[in-house]
Backbone as CSV, one residue per row, in Angstrom:
resi,resn,N_x,N_y,N_z,CA_x,CA_y,CA_z,C_x,C_y,C_z
1,TRP,166.500,98.188,149.648,167.962,98.776,149.328,168.526,97.968,148.019
2,ARG,168.517,96.923,148.655,169.834,96.359,148.278,169.064,95.569,146.830
3,LYS,167.970,95.587,146.895,167.415,94.702,145.354,166.852,95.923,144.410
4,LEU,167.158,97.307,145.517,166.884,98.060,144.558,167.885,98.335,143.741
5,ALA,169.126,98.354,143.892,170.511,98.512,144.067,170.906,98.055,142.765
6,VAL,170.410,96.255,142.260,170.380,94.869,141.210,169.786,95.744,140.916
7,ILE,168.696,96.085,140.223,168.107,96.116,139.766,168.938,97.390,138.893
8,ALA,168.797,98.622,139.478,169.767,99.595,138.958,170.631,99.210,138.188
9,ALA,171.917,98.357,139.295,173.008,97.985,138.375,172.692,96.763,137.022
10,ALA,171.403,96.332,136.871,170.948,95.270,135.583,170.810,96.441,134.560
11,ALA,169.753,97.296,135.002,169.373,97.911,134.276,170.428,99.417,133.550
12,ALA,171.711,99.072,134.046,172.410,99.708,133.496,173.914,98.599,132.653
13,ILE,173.636,97.659,132.865,174.216,97.249,132.161,173.636,96.344,130.818
14,ILE,172.204,96.812,130.432,171.397,96.403,129.672,171.559,97.514,128.849
15,VAL,171.652,99.045,129.153,171.590,100.305,128.313,173.461,99.929,127.974
16,LEU,174.298,99.776,128.658,175.697,99.919,128.020,175.328,98.667,126.879
17,GLY,174.625,97.391,127.135,174.865,96.965,126.446,174.526,97.115,124.579
18,VAL,173.353,97.737,124.648,172.291,98.721,124.183,173.605,99.388,123.219
19,LEU,173.853,99.901,124.061,174.266,101.443,123.777,176.027,101.271,122.222
20,SER,176.845,99.791,123.202,177.692,99.074,123.260,177.439,98.736,121.344
21,ALA,176.515,97.675,121.182,176.233,97.672,119.906,175.626,98.356,118.999
22,TRP,174.764,99.269,119.278,174.829,100.507,118.457,176.198,101.134,117.802
23,ILE,177.096,101.548,118.901,178.182,101.802,118.581,179.119,101.243,117.044
24,PHE,178.815,99.694,117.876,179.687,98.536,116.965,179.397,99.224,115.382
25,GLN,177.988,98.740,115.538,177.173,98.576,114.085,177.550,100.245,113.377
26,ARG,177.118,101.242,114.240,178.123,102.568,113.311,178.705,102.558,112.676
27,SER,179.654,102.012,113.223,181.058,101.906,112.822,181.106,100.887,112.356
28,ALA,180.771,99.689,112.166,180.529,98.885,110.948,180.260,99.590,109.768
29,ARG,179.031,100.113,110.006,178.169,101.173,108.346,179.597,102.248,107.897
30,ASN,180.436,102.671,108.689,180.707,103.929,108.187,182.733,102.717,107.944
31,GLY,182.751,101.420,107.702,184.133,100.918,107.351,184.224,100.571,106.056
32,LEU,185.745,99.633,106.172,186.042,99.831,104.283,185.365,98.147,104.017
33,ASN,184.585,97.972,104.148,183.640,96.658,104.491,183.110,97.103,103.882
34,ALA,181.995,97.938,104.344,180.343,98.715,104.077,181.190,99.337,102.506
35,TYR,182.092,100.283,102.917,182.326,101.083,101.261,182.613,99.984,99.990
36,ARG,183.512,98.937,100.501,183.396,98.611,99.570,181.777,97.401,98.559
37,ALA,181.590,96.949,99.898,179.907,96.586,99.537,178.993,97.690,98.817
38,ASP,178.967,98.791,99.108,178.453,100.041,98.840,179.068,100.384,96.871
39,MET,180.255,100.134,97.029,180.483,100.277,95.741,180.167,99.590,94.557
40,VAL,180.411,98.715,94.999,180.363,97.161,94.378,178.835,97.065,93.658
41,ARG,177.625,97.475,95.033,176.461,97.973,94.459,176.258,98.643,93.542
42,TYR,176.556,99.862,94.089,176.732,101.560,92.876,177.206,101.107,91.769
43,VAL,178.283,99.844,91.180,178.258,100.193,90.092,177.574,98.894,89.689
44,SER,177.361,98.479,89.899,176.196,96.961,89.794,174.959,97.800,89.367
45,SER,174.710,98.853,89.363,173.064,99.320,89.517,173.018,100.597,87.619
46,SER,172.438,100.947,88.080,172.490,101.947,86.408,173.268,103.348,87.107
47,TYR,174.227,103.953,87.364,174.457,105.261,88.282,174.287,106.546,86.637
48,SER,174.068,106.167,86.002,174.059,107.008,84.488,173.110,108.830,84.725
49,SER,172.787,109.122,86.657,172.209,110.685,86.341,173.558,110.862,86.716
50,THR,174.785,109.782,87.510,175.711,111.056,88.042,176.738,110.820,87.303
51,PHE,177.102,110.148,85.758,178.124,109.989,85.103,177.782,111.046,84.523
52,ILE,179.851,110.699,84.602,180.557,112.240,83.943,180.770,111.385,82.527
53,LYS,181.121,112.482,81.399,181.280,111.638,79.800,183.557,111.814,80.153
54,ALA,183.948,111.750,79.502,185.487,112.001,79.681,185.783,111.002,78.901
55,THR,187.320,111.562,78.218,187.841,110.731,77.182,189.065,110.646,77.649
56,SER,189.573,111.075,79.087,190.551,111.032,79.240,190.657,111.324,81.069
57,PHE,192.232,110.544,81.893,192.160,110.775,83.068,192.026,112.245,83.100
58,ASP,192.946,113.394,82.926,193.262,114.578,82.473,191.611,115.509,82.586
59,GLU,190.964,115.346,81.598,189.666,115.446,81.459,188.605,115.597,82.212
60,LEU,188.699,113.992,83.229,187.485,113.581,84.021,188.041,114.379,85.182
61,ARG,189.549,114.481,85.651,189.983,115.722,86.597,189.070,117.157,86.584
62,GLN,189.416,117.907,85.536,188.825,118.772,84.713,187.113,118.740,85.050
63,VAL,186.571,118.365,85.571,184.944,118.660,84.911,185.466,117.932,86.748
64,LEU,185.224,117.160,87.562,185.676,116.991,88.873,186.082,118.502,89.857
65,ALA,186.705,118.583,89.078,187.605,119.850,89.468,186.111,120.489,89.874
66,SER,185.230,121.084,88.499,184.510,122.254,88.342,183.279,122.095,89.325
67,ARG,183.659,121.002,89.617,182.088,120.636,91.013,182.364,120.407,92.251
68,LYS,183.919,120.822,92.163,184.622,120.840,93.765,184.256,119.556,94.553
69,TRP,184.786,118.692,93.749,184.924,117.418,93.975,187.025,116.795,93.843
70,PRO,187.006,116.068,94.720,188.283,115.879,94.456,188.628,115.111,93.142
71,SER,189.795,115.951,92.804,190.484,115.774,91.638,191.972,115.292,91.630
72,ASP,192.223,115.122,92.440,193.854,115.652,93.099,194.403,113.829,93.175
73,PHE,193.826,112.743,93.035,194.019,111.541,93.089,195.107,110.898,91.837
74,ILE,195.947,110.263,92.186,196.630,109.287,91.601,196.555,108.265,90.882
75,ILE,196.428,108.028,89.652,196.368,107.085,88.562,197.231,106.109,88.792
76,PRO,197.447,105.056,89.294,198.191,103.922,89.191,198.585,103.472,87.652
77,ASP,200.247,103.288,87.220,200.981,103.891,86.078,200.119,102.370,85.407
78,ARG,199.906,101.282,86.630,199.346,100.236,85.075,197.605,100.708,84.536
79,LEU,197.119,101.783,85.191,196.076,102.176,84.890,196.327,103.214,83.264
80,GLN,197.599,103.765,82.934,197.393,104.740,82.497,197.400,104.394,80.855
81,SER,196.975,103.169,80.288,196.875,102.950,78.636,195.890,101.892,78.724
82,VAL,194.667,101.746,79.540,193.194,101.550,79.939,192.553,102.453,79.061
83,THR,191.071,102.875,78.073,190.860,103.929,77.929,189.639,103.863,78.856
84,VAL,189.471,105.276,79.091,189.178,106.172,79.900,187.645,106.679,79.380
85,ILE,186.800,106.006,79.731,184.450,105.855,79.465,184.442,107.579,80.030
86,GLY,184.710,107.805,80.879,184.043,108.857,82.091,184.134,108.700,83.725
87,GLY,183.827,108.687,84.162,183.638,108.842,86.180,181.918,109.397,86.437
88,GLY,182.555,109.388,88.005,181.429,110.300,88.947,181.877,110.899,89.686
89,ALA,180.449,111.658,90.778,181.063,111.939,91.686,180.080,111.680,92.373
90,VAL,180.487,110.991,93.348,179.826,109.956,94.281,179.532,110.684,95.636
91,GLU,178.637,110.337,96.558,178.283,110.990,97.548,178.462,109.452,98.172
92,TRP,179.092,109.501,100.000,179.202,108.086,100.552,179.077,108.521,101.874
93,ASN,177.674,108.554,102.798,177.945,108.865,103.762,178.440,109.694,104.149
94,GLY,177.909,110.962,103.491,178.012,112.480,103.723,179.402,112.745,103.167
95,HIS,180.096,111.679,102.500,181.797,112.050,101.642,181.833,112.090,100.700
96,LYS,182.440,112.519,99.808,182.471,112.849,98.067,184.017,112.030,97.884
97,VAL,183.009,111.327,96.676,183.915,109.840,96.035,184.187,109.919,94.518
98,ALA,185.033,110.595,93.996,185.779,110.509,92.797,185.946,109.236,92.098
99,LEU,185.094,109.077,91.154,185.230,107.279,90.286,185.712,107.955,88.641
100,ALA,186.447,106.621,88.410,186.950,107.376,87.409,186.782,105.656,87.033
101,CYS,185.909,105.876,85.103,185.366,104.230,85.017,185.948,104.252,83.528
102,MET,186.676,102.737,83.244,187.453,102.513,82.444,186.840,101.165,81.617
103,LYS,187.881,101.068,79.939,187.603,99.722,79.708,188.570,99.020,79.124
104,GLU,188.722,97.821,79.214,189.915,97.362,78.736,188.821,96.056,77.732
105,GLY,189.314,95.865,76.293,188.462,95.323,76.028,186.909,95.137,76.290
106,ARG,186.174,94.349,77.120,185.097,94.151,76.804,184.561,93.908,78.882
107,HIS,185.572,94.871,79.340,186.255,94.440,81.324,185.724,95.801,81.192
108,GLY,185.280,95.939,82.183,184.615,97.175,83.247,185.546,97.424,84.161
109,LEU,186.011,98.933,84.393,187.182,98.933,85.327,186.735,100.135,85.685
110,TRP,187.018,99.853,87.830,186.517,101.613,88.252,187.486,101.549,89.052
111,LEU,187.805,103.203,89.271,188.862,103.267,90.310,187.890,104.265,91.760
112,PHE,187.511,103.977,92.690,187.021,105.159,93.746,188.247,105.780,94.026
113,VAL,187.930,106.817,94.735,188.933,107.736,95.817,188.080,108.385,96.114
114,ILE,188.341,107.984,97.467,187.742,109.106,99.025,189.577,109.509,100.143
115,GLU,188.575,110.216,100.846,189.501,111.079,101.964,189.752,109.635,102.679
116,MET,191.027,110.122,103.178,191.269,108.437,103.875,190.393,108.682,105.214
117,SER,190.148,110.106,105.414,189.856,110.494,106.867,188.538,109.711,107.379
118,ALA,187.681,109.797,106.180,185.884,109.297,105.729,186.062,107.621,106.353
119,LEU,187.125,106.902,105.887,186.919,105.670,106.042,187.805,105.064,108.005
120,PRO,187.155,105.604,108.831,188.142,105.489,110.386,189.005,103.724,110.113
121,ASP,189.061,102.612,108.967,189.516,101.754,109.004,190.017,101.286,107.693
122,ALA,190.520,102.791,106.885,191.052,102.824,105.668,192.597,101.896,105.843
123,PRO,193.165,101.506,105.089,193.783,100.743,104.773,195.531,101.581,105.027
124,LYS,196.504,101.167,105.902,197.497,102.172,106.050,198.393,102.362,105.259
125,ALA,198.658,101.654,104.124,199.869,101.550,103.399,199.401,101.838,101.533
126,GLU,200.375,101.447,101.224,199.857,101.971,99.537,199.892,100.355,98.862
127,THR,199.906,99.734,99.655,200.190,97.666,99.679,198.556,96.939,99.056
128,PRO,198.035,96.930,97.868,196.395,96.733,97.718,196.443,95.396,98.679
129,GLN,194.956,95.907,99.255,194.600,94.573,99.978,193.655,94.044,99.064
130,VAL,193.722,93.054,98.840,192.865,92.226,97.659,191.513,91.743,98.538
131,LYS,189.848,91.521,98.297,188.870,91.015,98.560,187.761,90.798,97.333
132,GLU,187.671,89.605,98.070,186.611,89.741,97.097,184.519,89.927,97.592
133,VAL,184.689,90.585,96.599,182.472,91.298,97.127,181.916,90.821,96.069
134,GLU,180.735,90.445,96.804,179.533,90.016,96.252,180.209,89.440,94.590
135,SER,180.734,88.473,94.716,181.520,88.251,92.913,182.544,89.022,92.325
136,ALA,182.641,90.378,93.214,183.376,91.535,92.444,184.828,90.716,93.081
137,PRO,186.233,90.900,92.133,187.662,91.340,92.751,187.394,92.905,92.833
138,THR,188.178,93.412,94.512,188.347,94.422,94.590,189.690,94.735,95.030
139,ALA,190.312,95.867,95.745,191.619,96.151,95.991,191.440,97.314,95.908
140,ALA,192.235,97.573,97.473,192.415,98.908,98.479,193.032,99.392,99.156
141,TRP,193.769,100.232,98.842,195.324,101.040,99.519,194.919,102.545,99.881
142,SER,196.034,103.012,100.374,195.909,104.578,100.693,196.784,104.991,100.021
143,GLN,197.297,106.093,99.784,197.849,107.091,98.991,197.958,108.254,99.377
144,ASP,198.863,109.077,99.796,198.956,110.427,100.554,197.500,111.262,101.021
145,GLY,197.223,109.841,101.368,195.659,110.430,102.351,194.640,110.239,101.869
146,LYS,194.312,109.908,100.474,193.558,109.662,99.977,193.185,108.030,100.156
147,ALA,192.476,107.251,100.124,192.091,106.055,100.473,191.394,105.578,98.418
148,TYR,192.189,104.609,97.707,191.800,104.474,96.818,190.882,102.460,96.833
149,LEU,189.995,102.677,95.889,189.220,101.296,95.852,189.038,101.132,94.033
150,PHE,189.910,99.849,94.037,189.926,99.658,92.169,189.012,98.404,92.000
151,MET,187.797,97.923,91.587,187.439,96.632,91.274,187.096,97.056,89.452
152,VAL,187.148,95.515,88.949,186.740,94.971,87.768,185.522,93.997,87.626
153,GLN,185.541,94.238,86.090,184.538,93.582,85.965,185.277,91.682,85.152
154,GLY,185.805,91.185,86.284,186.367,90.053,85.605,186.992,89.264,86.951
155,ASP,188.022,88.997,86.918,188.576,88.036,87.958,189.888,88.028,88.489
156,GLU,190.648,88.160,89.525,191.233,88.680,90.592,192.214,88.447,89.521
157,ALA,192.923,87.309,88.466,193.933,87.796,88.441,193.628,88.851,87.309
158,PHE,192.770,89.060,86.978,192.831,90.334,85.618,192.697,91.742,86.732
159,LEU,192.611,91.626,87.895,192.370,92.912,88.824,193.778,93.249,89.032
160,ARG,194.167,92.217,89.553,196.312,91.862,89.728,196.989,93.049,88.818
161,LYS,196.597,92.821,87.854,197.611,92.794,85.796,197.654,94.250,86.282
162,TYR,196.279,95.124,87.115,196.635,97.279,87.103,196.796,97.157,88.193
163,LEU,197.184,96.200,89.183,197.350,96.809,90.752,198.935,98.205,90.416
164,PRO,198.992,98.696,91.705,199.824,99.656,91.463,201.514,98.132,91.555
165,PRO,202.628,98.516,91.435,203.336,97.291,91.711,203.817,96.821,93.096
166,THR,203.304,97.537,94.351,203.733,97.335,95.931,202.763,96.331,95.604
167,GLY,201.989,96.387,95.157,200.718,94.986,95.168,201.488,93.632,95.339
168,SER,200.461,92.474,96.247,201.066,91.577,96.724,200.674,90.824,95.373
């Protein structure tokens, strides 16, 4: 009986280890780092099939709303002066993501907005968290129940000039 009990205990430990690894991997795939990486890859690819033409944030919001996509997001004041070229209605892990595409000079700028509940480790504050992902500077923050991810074609200094003033 003792031998059987030891084998059963060892099997239980192995099962718990495998289950824990699976849960950890699943939660990491749904987290902020995965979201950042997936959105960087998204703008690096051709996303013409989901592109919405718009020349203003208001026009983009109207199109998103007509498609039953989130449209009640806040545009940081420092982005109000850039040229809006369109946006997108993106899905990520079964969640709706609104995308605003902008241009400043020859630089592309992208703002993604998703419900905070879609990211278990979404930033809890309005202060942007800057992180480079695959050579792309990104910033993430939350405001009014939404998680924002902003990225630019350029360097971190270029990114920071468009962040909300609460950014460090």
